[in-house]
NUNU-484393 format. One line per 4 residues: number of its first residue (from 1); for each residue y, x, z of C-alpha. Coordinates in pm, whole numbers. Example, Ala and Ser with C-alpha at 12.3 -4.5 7.8 and 13.67 -1.06 7.14 Angstrom:
BEGIN
1) -450:1230:780 | -106:1367:714
***
This chain:
BEGIN
1) -901:2259:1031 | -1055:2121:710 | -1408:2051:674 | -1546:1978:329
5) -1649:1625:304 | -1877:1494:2 | -1768:1226:-181 | -1935:976:-499
9) -1697:853:-782 | -1860:701:-1062 | -2187:894:-987 | -2058:1222:-952
13) -2012:1398:-628 | -1772:1586:-499 | -1717:1853:-227 | -1342:1780:-110
17) -1159:1991:205 | -1049:1752:444 | -909:1746:774 | -1118:1567:1024
21) -847:1327:1141 | -889:1223:802 | -1196:1199:712 | -1255:812:743
25) -929:810:556 | -1091:1007:251 | -1410:801:255 | -1223:496:204
29) -1037:635:-75 | -1299:732:-230 | -1479:395:-263 | -1199:241:-308
33) -1106:458:-654 | -1521:423:-741 | -1490:22:-712 | -1239:8:-894
37) -1375:256:-1170 | -1702:51:-1177 | -1490:-279:-1243 | -1321:-131:-1532
41) -1635:80:-1670 | -1835:-329:-1621 | -1557:-480:-1879 | -1646:-208:-2168
45) -1301:-217:-2285 | -1225:131:-2173 | -1444:429:-2252 | -1475:777:-2089
49) -1466:902:-1776 | -1156:1032:-1827 | -997:714:-1927 | -1158:493:-1699
53) -1031:752:-1399 | -669:722:-1555 | -699:341:-1595 | -826:287:-1199
57) -495:554:-1083 | -259:312:-1285 | -396:-8:-1112 | -414:150:-794
61) -73:315:-828 | 102:-52:-918 | -33:-193:-581 | 51:52:-426
65) 411:5:-569 | 381:-349:-521 | 273:-328:-171 | 608:-139:-86
69) 833:-378:-286 | 692:-643:-59 | 751:-460:282 | 1130:-367:147
73) 1182:-742:70 | 1014:-835:416 | 1294:-603:555 | 1578:-718:358
77) 1480:-1079:490 | 1454:-984:858 | 1741:-829:820 | 1922:-1107:661
81) 1775:-1332:943 | 1912:-1152:1216 | 2275:-1164:1054 | 2251:-1515:1019
85) 2164:-1542:1372 | 2410:-1355:1475 | 2651:-1507:1256 | 2498:-1854:1477
89) 2560:-1671:1819 | 2919:-1578:1728 | 3001:-1917:1601 | 2857:-2105:1916
93) 3034:-1816:2126 | 3380:-1907:1968 | 3318:-2310:1988 | 3250:-2235:2378
97) 3562:-2039:2405 | 3788:-2334:2259 | 3623:-2546:2482 | 3707:-2335:2788
101) 4078:-2347:2675
***
């Protein structure tokens, strides 16, 4: 069941319907967005709430893409390490078999 959650972003209050199980994530997301927008506003380089919101969205999307790429690289590294370990075990077993003959 969705309940309205009140969040404040850049001085404006928004009511957002949200399942109870996701309420804390919504509040944390709104805080992250608000903080990012305030940082952009403080630079004085971007004027207008809509432009600040777009810049904040781009910053957060960029952070997400970097995180996803890092996680994918971690999986590739883990896979490579597993293959290397498998090769070492196979090499050891082959050496052991040759010694037994």
